Each structure stands twice: as C-alpha cells, then as structure tokens.
DOMIVEX-597971 format. One record per residue (C-alpha): y, z, x. Coordinates in pm, 1 decimal. Each point is the difference from the previous one (the first is absolute). Last residue first. Layout:
BEGIN
SITE        py        pz        px
SITE         Y         Z         X
...
This chain:
BEGIN
SITE        py        pz        px
SITE    1628.4    -548.9    -999.6
SITE     -60.2    -196.9    -361.2
SITE     -22.4    -343.3     171.0
SITE    -281.2    -123.8    -233.0
SITE    -289.3    -215.0      45.5
SITE    -312.9      16.4    -198.1
SITE    -306.4    -197.9      65.7
SITE    -288.9     -24.1    -301.6
SITE    -315.1    -201.8      -0.4
SITE    -208.8      12.1    -303.8
SITE    -287.6     228.2     -42.6
SITE      32.7      23.8    -391.4
SITE      11.3     416.1     -51.4
SITE     121.9      62.7     335.4
SITE     217.9    -277.8      54.7
SITE     159.6     -13.4    -376.1
SITE      74.7     398.9      93.4
SITE     197.4    -116.0     289.6
SITE     171.9    -220.3    -187.4
SITE      73.0     223.0    -272.8
SITE     116.0     313.3     200.3
SITE     216.9    -209.2     232.2
SITE     165.2    -132.0    -328.7
SITE      76.9     320.7    -110.0
SITE     158.1     134.9     330.0
SITE     254.0    -281.1       5.9
SITE     111.9     -45.9     349.3
SITE     -27.5    -373.4      72.5
SITE    -228.6    -229.5     125.1
SITE    -338.8    -135.3    -169.2
SITE    -269.0    -225.2     116.4
SITE    -309.0     -42.7    -220.7
SITE    -271.2    -169.4     152.9
SITE    -256.9    -242.8    -155.6
SITE    -315.3     -91.3     123.6
SITE    -192.3     334.5     -55.9
SITE      66.6     -48.7    -346.9
SITE    -383.6      27.4     -94.5
SITE     -39.0     -13.1    -372.8
SITE     -38.9     336.6    -215.5
SITE     341.9      32.9    -143.7
SITE    -111.6    -294.4    -211.6
SITE     312.5     -73.2    -198.0
SITE      22.7    -172.9    -367.9
SITE     301.0    -204.5     -25.9
SITE     162.2      -4.1    -322.8
SITE     137.0    -370.8     -74.9
SITE     125.0    -272.5     249.3
SITE     240.5    -295.8     -81.3
SITE     328.5      76.3      41.1
SITE     106.0     -83.4     377.1
SITE      -8.7    -380.1       7.7
SITE     124.5     -35.6    -297.1
SITE     247.9     271.1      58.2
SITE     147.6    -244.4     259.2
SITE      -4.7    -316.8    -209.8
SITE     179.3     186.1    -267.7
SITE     260.7      99.3     265.0
SITE      20.6    -333.4     126.6
SITE      81.5    -109.5    -351.8
SITE     252.1     276.7     -81.6
SITE     181.1     -83.3     306.4
SITE      53.3    -383.7     -95.8
SITE      65.2      95.6    -341.0
SITE     317.3     234.8     111.1
SITE     169.0      10.6    -304.8
SITE     198.5     306.4      66.9
SITE    -351.8     157.1     -39.3
SITE     184.8     338.6    -159.7
SITE       9.7     355.8      98.3
SITE     255.1     219.7    -196.0
SITE     380.7     -74.8      -6.7
SITE     241.5     263.5      27.5
SITE     -44.0      47.5     366.1
SITE     203.7     305.4     153.0
SITE     279.3    -113.3     235.8
SITE     -31.9      22.1     395.5
SITE     323.4      37.0     113.9
SITE      75.5    -337.2     233.7
SITE     311.2     -98.8    -248.7
SITE     159.8     351.2     105.8
SITE      -9.6    -221.9     340.1
SITE     309.0    -183.8    -139.4
SITE      88.8    -354.9     -44.3
SITE    -323.2    -219.7    -122.4
SITE      87.3    -316.1     -52.1
SITE     -33.0    -291.5    -287.0
SITE     317.9     126.9    -205.5
SITE    -204.2     169.1    -279.7
SITE     185.1     336.5     120.1
SITE    -326.1     196.7     -93.9
SITE    -210.0    -235.8     251.6
SITE    -262.4     267.3      48.6
SITE    -201.3    -167.9    -298.3
SITE     105.1    -326.8      83.2
SITE    -154.3       9.5     378.8
SITE    -302.3     129.0    -181.9
SITE       2.3    -280.5    -210.2
SITE      50.5    -263.4     271.0
SITE    -265.6     145.1     260.0
SITE    -266.5     -12.9    -280.0
SITE      81.7    -376.8     -60.1
SITE     -20.5     -69.1     363.7
SITE    -358.2     195.2      68.4
SITE       5.5     392.5      82.9
SITE    -261.2     176.4     187.9
SITE     -82.5    -365.6     136.3
SITE     -77.1     114.2     383.8
SITE      57.9     356.7       3.8
SITE     222.5     136.9     336.3
SITE     164.9     161.1    -299.5
SITE     322.8      42.1     226.0
SITE     -11.0    -328.4     129.9
SITE     -52.1    -228.6    -324.6
SITE     188.9     272.5    -233.0
SITE     289.6     -45.5     256.5
SITE     -35.1    -415.2      12.7
SITE      -8.9      20.4    -365.5
SITE     316.7     193.5     -54.4
SITE     179.6    -234.7     282.2
SITE     -82.3    -288.9    -181.7
SITE     128.5     163.4    -339.7
SITE     317.5      92.9     185.5
SITE      89.7     338.5     100.8
SITE     355.7      82.2      31.6
SITE     223.6      87.9     309.7
SITE     -47.0    -281.5     229.7
SITE      87.4     -72.8     371.9
SITE     -19.8    -269.7     224.7
SITE    -120.5    -276.5    -215.6
SITE     -27.5    -349.3     104.7
SITE    -197.6    -178.5    -256.3
SITE    -322.8    -180.2     117.6
SITE    -237.6     177.2    -259.2
SITE    -179.3     112.2     243.0
SITE     326.9     175.4     121.0
SITE      45.9     113.8    -400.3
SITE    -320.5     185.2       4.5
SITE      77.1     182.1     359.7
SITE     343.1     110.0    -173.4
SITE    -149.2     100.9    -346.3
SITE    -309.8     214.9     190.0
SITE     288.3     159.0     181.1
SITE     121.6     109.4    -328.9
SITE    -343.5     146.7    -118.0
SITE     -27.6     199.8     337.2
SITE     344.0     115.6     -96.8
SITE     -89.0      72.6    -338.1
SITE    -344.9     210.4     116.9
SITE     207.0     191.2     244.1
SITE     254.1     104.5    -278.4
SITE    -273.6      67.5    -254.0
SITE    -144.2     253.9     261.8
SITE    -305.4     -56.4     183.4
SITE    -364.9     132.3      59.9
SITE    -110.7     110.7    -311.2
SITE     242.6    -263.1    -143.5
SITE    -240.3    -248.0     110.0
SITE    -294.7      99.1    -209.8
SITE     164.5      27.9    -304.5
SITE     234.8    -307.7      12.9
SITE    -365.9    -218.1      78.2
SITE    -142.8     227.6    -336.8
SITE     325.1    -109.2    -176.8
SITE     -34.0    -423.5      79.9
SITE    -364.1      28.9    -147.6
SITE     137.7     153.2    -267.5
SITE     264.1    -217.0     -59.6
SITE    -238.3    -332.7      56.2
SITE    -210.0     131.6    -270.1
SITE    -394.0     150.0     -14.9
SITE    -269.7    -174.7      93.8
SITE     -42.9      47.3     351.9
SITE     -95.4     414.6      62.4
SITE     -83.2     120.5    -355.9
SITE    -161.1    -341.6     -63.1
SITE    -220.7      67.8     341.1
SITE     -44.8     372.8     -62.3
SITE    -174.7     -62.0    -312.0
SITE    -216.8    -272.4     136.4
SITE     -88.6     247.1     279.7
SITE    -124.4     243.6    -304.1
SITE    -165.1    -272.8    -178.5
SITE    -200.8     -52.0     347.5
SITE     -76.7     362.8      57.6
SITE    -150.5      15.2    -384.2
SITE    -164.1    -327.8      48.6
SITE    -243.8     136.9     260.0
SITE      43.1    -166.5     366.2
SITE    -135.0    -356.7       2.5
SITE    -315.0    -172.7      79.8
SITE    -117.3    -144.6     365.1
SITE    -288.0     256.3     -43.7
SITE      50.6     149.4     347.2
SITE     349.8       7.4     -11.6
SITE      38.7     103.2    -334.3
SITE    -249.3     275.6      34.4
SITE     183.6     144.7     308.6
SITE     316.1     -18.5    -169.6
SITE     -95.9     186.3    -322.2
SITE    -176.0     283.1     239.7
SITE     330.9      46.5     161.1
SITE     175.0      26.4    -326.5
SITE    -229.8     232.1    -171.3
SITE      52.0     240.1     309.3
SITE     385.2     -36.3      59.5
SITE      52.6      74.2    -411.3
SITE     322.8    -171.3      53.9
SITE     354.5     111.3      17.3
SITE     286.8    -125.1    -216.7
SITE     139.9    -328.2     -29.1
SITE    -201.6    -323.0      86.8
SITE      91.5    -346.8     198.0
SITE    -307.6    -179.7     100.9
SITE     -35.5    -235.1     283.2
SITE    -327.0    -220.1     -85.6
SITE     195.2    -254.7    -206.7
SITE     131.2    -177.9     366.5
SITE     234.6    -253.6     -48.9
SITE     137.8     152.5    -289.7
SITE      44.9     332.6     102.4
SITE     159.0    -134.0     320.2
SITE     242.7    -191.9    -184.8
SITE     115.8     288.2    -245.4
SITE     268.2     132.3     242.0
SITE     103.9     350.4      23.7
SITE     256.8     214.4    -138.7
SITE    -191.4     329.8     -91.5
SITE     138.4     224.6    -319.3
SITE      90.5     322.5     159.6
SITE    -187.6     308.4    -139.9
SITE    -305.9      31.1     284.2
SITE    -336.4       9.2     -95.3
SITE    -117.2    -381.6     153.0
SITE    -387.7     -42.5      -6.7
SITE     -48.8    -318.8     207.1
SITE    -374.6    -191.4     -10.5
SITE     -92.5    -247.4     227.0
SITE    -311.1    -126.4     -40.4
SITE    -179.7    -240.2     249.8
SITE     -46.0    -366.8      51.0
SITE     362.5     -73.3     -11.0
SITE      33.5     240.4     290.7
SITE     363.0     113.9     -47.9
SITE     347.0    -147.2     131.2
SITE     241.7     200.7     152.1
SITE     375.2      -9.7      30.5
SITE     143.9       9.7    -327.5
SITE    -300.1     213.2    -186.0
SITE      60.8     220.6     302.7
SITE     392.4      30.7     -47.0
SITE       0.4      27.3    -378.3
SITE    -308.8     294.0      11.0
SITE     187.0     191.5     285.1
SITE     306.8      -5.5    -188.5
SITE    -139.7     109.7    -321.3
SITE     -90.8     309.3     148.2
SITE    -285.3     191.5    -244.7
SITE    -332.2    -126.2     176.5
SITE    -342.7     -30.4     -71.8
SITE    -186.4    -317.4     161.1
SITE    -334.9    -109.7     -24.2
SITE     -79.8    -269.5     216.2
SITE    -311.2    -238.6      32.7
SITE     -89.6    -161.7     344.3
SITE    -276.6    -226.9     -66.7
SITE     -65.2    -119.1     360.5
SITE      19.0    -270.3     226.5
SITE     355.3    -141.6     -32.3
SITE     121.2     314.0    -143.2
SITE     -95.1     178.4     274.0
SITE     332.5     -14.6     248.6
SITE     265.5      12.6    -232.3
SITE    -164.2     182.2    -242.8
SITE     -84.8     308.7     248.6
SITE     351.5     -14.4     120.0
SITE     145.5      20.6    -331.1
SITE    -249.6     291.0     -67.2
SITE     131.5     190.2     297.9
SITE     343.8     -21.0    -171.7
SITE     -86.5     118.3    -346.4
SITE      -3.8     337.0      68.1
SITE     369.5      -5.4     -45.9
SITE     -69.7      90.7    -352.0
SITE    -369.3      55.6    -144.5
SITE    -241.7    -211.2     183.8
SITE    -354.0    -105.1     -96.9
SITE    -169.9    -286.1     184.8
SITE    -328.3    -100.8    -119.3
SITE    -222.1    -154.3     187.5
SITE    -288.1    -319.6      49.9
SITE    -169.4     -82.6     232.4
SITE      -7.0     284.3     199.4
SITE      37.9     122.6     369.6
SITE     319.4    -213.0      69.4
SITE     177.3     283.9    -171.6
SITE     -58.7     229.6     344.4
SITE     337.2     -24.3      83.6
SITE     128.0     127.1    -261.8
SITE     -43.1     349.9      74.1
SITE     223.9     -42.9     267.2
SITE      -3.5    -172.9     349.2
SITE     298.3      47.4     260.4
SITE     303.0    -244.0      33.8
SITE     151.2     161.1     197.6
SITE     303.1     182.2      84.6
SITE     354.4    -208.3    -157.5
SITE     348.6     106.8     142.0
SITE     292.6    -114.7    -143.6
SITE     316.8    -230.8      -9.5
SITE     246.5     -73.0    -289.1
SITE      38.4    -256.9    -266.2
SITE     143.3      39.9    -359.4
SITE     -20.7     -37.4    -376.4
SITE     170.7     228.7    -193.8
SITE       8.4     368.0     -26.9
SITE    -173.9      60.5     317.9
SITE     112.1     347.9     164.7
SITE     -43.5     163.8    -386.5
SITE    -381.7    -107.7     -10.9
SITE     -60.0      92.5     371.1
SITE     118.4     339.0     -47.6
SITE    -221.8      16.8    -328.6
SITE    -283.9     -96.2     193.6
SITE      58.3     239.5     264.5
SITE      25.6     274.8    -229.5
SITE    -245.3     -64.5    -234.7
SITE    -126.9    -233.2    -262.0
SITE     163.4    -324.9      -3.4
SITE    -260.1    -253.8      50.9
SITE     -21.8    -175.2     347.6
SITE    -144.1    -377.7     -41.1
SITE    -152.2    -148.3     346.1
SITE      24.7    -343.2      76.2
SITE    -159.1    -252.5     260.2
SITE     137.6    -313.5     170.2
SITE    -225.5    -327.5     169.8
SITE      88.1    -206.3    -295.7
SITE     231.8     105.5    -246.5
SITE     -86.6     -62.2    -414.6
SITE    -227.9     309.1     -81.4
SITE      83.8     228.7     292.9
SITE    -322.8      94.0     134.9
SITE     -46.4     372.6    -113.1
SITE      26.4     360.7     215.4
SITE     -48.7     323.1    -177.1
SITE     260.9     253.8     104.5
SITE       7.7     281.6     245.2
SITE     288.5     211.7     148.8
SITE     135.8      47.3     282.3
SITE     312.7     249.7      81.4
SITE     102.4      69.0     374.7
SITE     320.6    -243.8      10.5
SITE      96.1      87.1    -374.8
SITE     200.8    -242.7    -245.9
SITE     125.6    -195.1     248.3
SITE    -287.7       9.9     206.8
SITE    -172.1    -174.6    -277.8
SITE    -388.1      47.8     106.8
SITE    -304.9    -112.9    -222.0
SITE    -382.8      64.8      55.5
SITE    -232.1    -257.2     -77.0
SITE    -233.0     -94.6    -298.5
SITE    -330.3    -225.3      39.6
SITE    -182.8    -186.6    -279.2
SITE      43.2    -324.6     139.1
SITE     -16.7     -96.2     370.8
SITE     378.0      10.8      62.3
SITE      52.7    -115.6     364.7
SITE     250.4     149.9     221.8
SITE      -6.4    -149.5     352.7
SITE     360.3    -146.5      -8.7
SITE     179.1     173.3    -263.0
SITE     -64.7    -109.1    -383.8
SITE     270.6    -109.6    -200.5
SITE     149.7     309.7    -214.5
SITE      19.9      41.2    -356.7
SITE     126.3     335.9    -142.8
SITE     -34.1      92.0    -381.8
SITE     239.7     253.1     -90.5
SITE    -171.8     208.3    -338.0
SITE      54.5     130.1    -374.5
SITE     379.6      -4.3     -70.2
SITE      60.4    -410.9      23.8
SITE    -255.2    -173.8     224.9
SITE     223.9     109.9     319.9
SITE     -32.7    -294.1     275.9
SITE     -50.4      61.5     306.8
SITE     -43.5    -284.2     294.4
SITE     -90.9     192.4     337.1
SITE     136.0    -227.2     256.1
SITE      -6.5     153.7     374.6
SITE    -402.8      95.0     -52.3
SITE     -75.9     211.9     288.5
SITE    -379.7      54.3      43.8
SITE    -222.3     245.9      85.1
SITE    -337.4     -45.4      84.8
SITE      24.6     -43.1     393.0
SITE     178.8     313.5     119.1
SITE      -4.0     256.9    -271.2
SITE    -317.2    -160.3    -143.6
SITE    -156.3      28.6     338.5
SITE     173.7     354.0      76.0
SITE    -149.3     147.0    -350.6
SITE    -368.1    -175.1      90.1
SITE      28.7     192.5     308.8
SITE      52.2     295.1    -148.4
SITE    -223.6      11.0    -255.6
SITE    -277.4     -82.4     267.6
SITE     144.8     282.8     228.6
SITE     -63.8     268.6    -292.5
SITE    -370.4    -181.7     -50.1
SITE    -104.8      17.3     346.5
SITE     182.1     351.5      37.0
SITE    -188.9     118.4    -325.1
SITE    -341.7     -62.6     158.5
SITE      66.5      53.6     373.9
SITE     212.5     326.4     -25.9
SITE    -287.0      96.1    -254.5
SITE    -263.1      -7.0     252.1
SITE     -57.2     368.8     -11.3
SITE      58.3     313.6     248.6
SITE     405.9    -130.5     -46.3
SITE      -7.3     110.6    -337.9
SITE     359.3     -45.3    -160.2
SITE     165.3    -275.8     264.7
SITE     -97.3    -262.3    -206.7
SITE     104.2     152.7    -334.2
SITE     348.1      72.6     150.1
SITE      45.1    -396.6      97.6
SITE     -53.1     -35.8    -364.8
SITE     214.8     207.1    -161.7
SITE     289.4    -114.4     230.2
SITE     -89.4    -343.8    -120.9
SITE     -34.8      96.0    -367.7
SITE     361.3     139.4      18.3
SITE      32.2    -357.7     -93.5
SITE     -38.0     109.7    -407.6
SITE     311.9     221.9      37.6
SITE     210.6    -308.5      57.9
SITE    -184.5    -203.2    -276.2
SITE      63.8     322.3    -271.3
SITE     364.9      -5.8     105.8
SITE      34.3    -387.2     -50.8
SITE    -209.5      46.7    -358.2
SITE     270.5     222.4    -128.2
SITE    -118.9     376.2     -68.3
SITE     -40.3     111.5    -385.2
SITE    -201.5    -234.6    -145.8
SITE    -273.1     -12.4     304.3
SITE      27.7     357.6     -25.3
SITE     -98.4      62.6    -361.2
SITE    -272.6    -324.4      51.9
SITE    -208.0     217.8     243.2
SITE    -163.3    -162.0     302.5
SITE     305.2    -237.1     207.4
SITE     200.7     326.9      48.6
SITE    -287.1     197.6      51.7
SITE    -159.8    -205.7     281.4
SITE     222.1       9.4     301.6
SITE     232.4     312.4     -52.1
SITE    -291.7     193.6    -108.2
SITE    -234.5     -74.7     291.1
SITE     270.4      18.7     253.8
SITE     -23.8     407.0      15.9
SITE    -355.6     -28.1     -13.5
SITE     -12.5    -264.8     292.2
SITE     231.3     198.6     220.5
SITE    -205.3     344.4     -57.2
SITE    -308.4    -185.8     103.6
SITE     158.7    -140.6     318.5
SITE     125.8     354.7      69.8
SITE    -328.9     171.9    -109.9
SITE    -236.0    -180.8     224.7
SITE     240.6     -76.8     326.7
SITE      -1.7     425.7       0.2
SITE     295.1     186.1      15.7
SITE     147.1      -0.8    -356.5
SITE    -253.6     -21.7    -235.0
SITE    -204.0     171.8     220.4
SITE     189.8     329.3       2.7
SITE    -180.9      90.1    -362.3
SITE    -309.4      85.8     226.9
SITE     -50.2     338.6    -168.9
SITE    -330.1     -71.1     -93.8
SITE     117.7      18.8    -379.3
SITE     298.2    -222.3      68.5
SITE    -169.7    -251.6     219.9
SITE    -272.9     -27.3    -302.3
SITE     276.7     -54.6    -277.9
SITE     180.8    -242.3     244.0
SITE    -292.2    -171.3      27.8
SITE     -85.0     -16.2    -345.8
SITE     332.6     -83.9    -166.3
SITE      44.9    -299.5     239.5
SITE    -346.4    -159.7     -91.9
SITE      97.8      32.4    -368.4
SITE     378.6    -137.8      52.1
SITE    -116.8    -297.3     205.5
SITE    -289.4     -85.6    -233.9
SITE     248.3      -2.3    -264.9
SITE     234.1    -266.2     160.7
SITE    -322.8    -189.4     126.8
SITE    -135.3     -77.5    -336.2
SITE     344.2    -111.2    -129.7
SITE      43.6    -220.7     277.6
SITE    -313.5    -158.2      43.3
SITE       3.1     -87.7    -414.9
SITE     400.5    -161.9      56.3
SITE    -141.8    -168.6     295.1
SITE    -310.9    -125.0    -156.5
SITE     230.5    -130.2    -283.0
SITE     216.2    -175.4     213.3
SITE    -275.4    -213.7     159.7
SITE      32.4    -267.5    -218.6
SITE     -14.2    -355.1     217.1
SITE    -258.6     165.3     260.5
SITE    -285.2      79.5    -269.4
SITE    -246.9     -73.7     262.6
SITE    -316.0    -246.6      28.5
SITE     120.2    -294.6    -125.0
SITE     344.5      56.8     176.6
SITE    -211.6      32.8     343.5
SITE      -5.3    -363.2     -34.3
SITE     336.1     -30.6     152.4
SITE     352.5     -81.8    -204.7
SITE       8.0     391.2    -100.7
SITE     -59.9      97.6     381.9
SITE     345.5    -148.0      83.8
SITE     174.2     167.9    -286.6
SITE    -174.0     348.9       4.1
SITE      98.4     -15.4     366.3
SITE     361.9     -13.6     -98.5
SITE      10.3     236.9    -240.4
SITE    -155.7     276.7     175.4
SITE      30.2     276.8    -282.4
SITE    -392.8      25.8     -93.9
SITE     -83.2      37.7     354.4
SITE     269.3     308.0       1.5
SITE    -130.1     236.0    -264.4
SITE    -344.6    -173.0      34.6
SITE     -42.0     217.8     326.2
SITE      58.7     320.0    -162.2
SITE    -254.2     -58.3    -307.4
C-alpha cells in the first residue's frame, strides 16, 4: 500500500506504459481509485501503528525514544504529516471548507512523509523498497517539469455565457493528444503556482488543436470567468496529456457515454476518435444552456448511435435545427431520465436495429416543437435573454450599430458613423450574436424588426428597443411548410417501435458505460449495472 501511494501518481510513467503491451495487463489508465484506497488504508494504519508503539514505550519507560531514536523521530514526523496529507482529501466537510489549492499544497507533504518512512526502520529493507518508489515519483515529477510541461503563448479563451470558459490551444511541439486524456493547466496571470486538471478533447474544427472547458465551480474557475468577460488570447502552461479512464474506451465494441454538466468534455474526445469505428451513444444531462448551445453548434455526434440530451435548465435554448434534421438520432428532452432503463433501451435499440421506446420519442418530439416551432419573436426573445446575461442593453445596441455600419460597407455605402440600426444591420446582429445558422429567415427578421420599431420609421434608435419584451402570441408554425415536411420525415424515422421487452440475462460483455461527472446517484446506478449485468464501467471525476 505504501508503494502504491507513489507509483499510482507517476503520471508520465503511466502515460508511457499505457501505450505499451503492459497496458493489457494493468489498469494503468485509471489508478486514482487505487491511490485513494491506499491513502485511506495507510492513514488509518499509521495512526494505529503509532498508537501501539507510543503505548509500549510509555509503559516501558522509554518514551524518550520519540525524540532521541531515529525510529521514533521519523515515525513522529510521519504521524504529524499524515492528517495534513490525507484528511483534507478524505472527508467531505474538510474538502468543502478548505480551498483546493491549500489541500493540494498540503498533499505535497507526502514527499517529506515518504523520506521519513525510508529511514524509519534501519534494520529492514524499507529504505530500498520505499526509496525506489519515492525517487521514482520524484524523477517522474522532474521529467514532467522539464519535458512534459509545454508553454502555450496563445490560449484562445471564449466565455460560454455564465457557465464556463472554453480554452483552445495549438499543440506545442511534442504534444500528442491520443484521445481520452486530461491535462493540468496553469495560467500564471491567475496564479503561478496553481495547476488544475481538466479533460482534454480534440477541437471539432481546428486541426492540431485541443480544447478544455472550465466550468465555473470554485475560486480559481470563478476568477478565470471574471477575467475573461469577452473572447481573448493569453499565455499559459499545459502539463500532459495523461491517460484517463476514458482511455480504455477502445476495449468495447459499443458504449454509452453518460455525462452530467461539464462532464461532456471527455465524451467529445471519445466521439471524435472512435465514432468512425465504434457505436458511441451519448446520454448528457445538463442544466447549463450555454454548454448545450455551444457543443450542438460545434460538435458532430455519431449518426450510427443515439445522442440524448436531457435539459434541466429554465432558459429557452437558442440552437439550430439543422443538426437535428441531418442526424435524427440526436434527441433533446426535458427533465431527467430513468438512467438504468434508458441505457438498457439504448443497448436493445443498437443490437436489434430498432428504435427507442415510443414514450421517449414522444418526449423528444414535444421538446422539438417547443424549441423550433415557436414564433419568430419568441426565438429572438430567447436570444436576447441569453445575451443579456452577459451584456447590457447599451452594449448590445452598440454591437447592433457596428453591425449596421458593416452591413452598409458590404452594400458599397461609404459610412463612417451611424446612430440608428437598420434592418440589414439588425439581420447581421442576429446572425453574429446567435451564431446559429438560419435562426430567423428574411420574413421573420422583418417581422421582429417591425415589432421593435415603435416609431415606424425603419430604424431602431435607442437601446431600450433591445429590452426583451414578453411575447403576446403563442407558438405557431409560421407557415414553414418545408420545415414541417422535414420534421415529418425525421419523426417517421424515429417513431416506429412499440414497447420493448428487455432481457437482462443477455451478455453485455461487449458494452461499456463511461461516466464523467460528480452526481452520486449516477455513479451508484452505473456501478449497480456493472454488478448485476456485467457491463464494463469506467468513471472519471476530478473530485479532488
């Protein structure tokens, strides 16, 4: 156990061995659970061991051994260090009350702890046994510090509403993203000594680029979000990549990737690398609309597998209908699923070539109509609601004025300054801010523009016109016969199955469930499925 504490955290050695034949025999991609188990065991054993030694020395009148003998001194050092190293990582109350940076700093006392254990019992071989592990760990750290850490002069940072910040970087020389990896990120302008782990995924559109998505959860991530109110580029350091539990996804022919919130990021890497040769089904539960809007806009999901997105937020989504038409197996639903039943339904549908249960498809169709079959004004109001979470009405009006000037230049007009928004500028503003192709067509743009043009002079002249107004009308088809026909064709592809009879006795050995997130109920469900059905399960969570 003592040896596992250090060997399990030799990140660079793990990465090198994972890509060798030895990876077939050892779970090198997922050793953190061994580290936590060994840490819990050793933290209890140290106290138990020390108690009986101190008791024996006290009863025998040799208590001075604690400060006069090498065994006593080294044992006392280890005993004192143990609570600082282990307890803040073990107990939830301490994890919540002590910032991660301080807990991480205390965890590095393990180097002192390891050295004291080496010299604890000179009559044994513990010096060589523990020494080999400690110095291997220190050597691995030095390799990572001087060879595995890369300086990135340009980290392209984009805030995703109030939820997260996406960070994109070009691969430095020697950096290789093998898929299913994570990296440590240091932003020196936030803290030169702070390193944080994030799942890594290949950028959907930029070659030789990778991305991490930083959710706004703690002090450091909150500071990052405040420092990046607008898209910007700043320098930083990247340490890695290192194999994660998602690295073992290649072991299964078919898989269900389950994610909650920002946990979708390792799934994106799996989709990118394996969708061409495996069936990568996705179940994503998310309440942050910005994340759903961004990833639906930038990521192409596997069209041979099912992608079910369960939205639990309140704001209306501003997304394109195009991807849903091109890939009918992408379903958007409200609420939370019966996860166990849903996973079984997906497995059955993939193995039989059939559909998901009608109840699931009906819920998806209802959400489809709510999202895409409402009026033009409601779509624009949803866009404004999203934008006003980040920008003031004054900022939005200035952006619309800029779009008006750019539209005038596109039409060949020589304009240096404008103080009113034209229809052409309004159309460009909607296109640029929504980043959704075809959110409003030409007729819809005219309708919305006229609704906000209270003076009826063909211009918007004050930022108050950008205040979101309650829609008076209810959802309508707006006469979009072509889109209705496409919807009908899409639904006909989906809604054809009846209730499915599930055989839980079948062999699920060729399936794997991968989960990334911190929801205890989800972890419990997938572990129960592993125990009862024999399906492979891998869990990734940076709950440190």
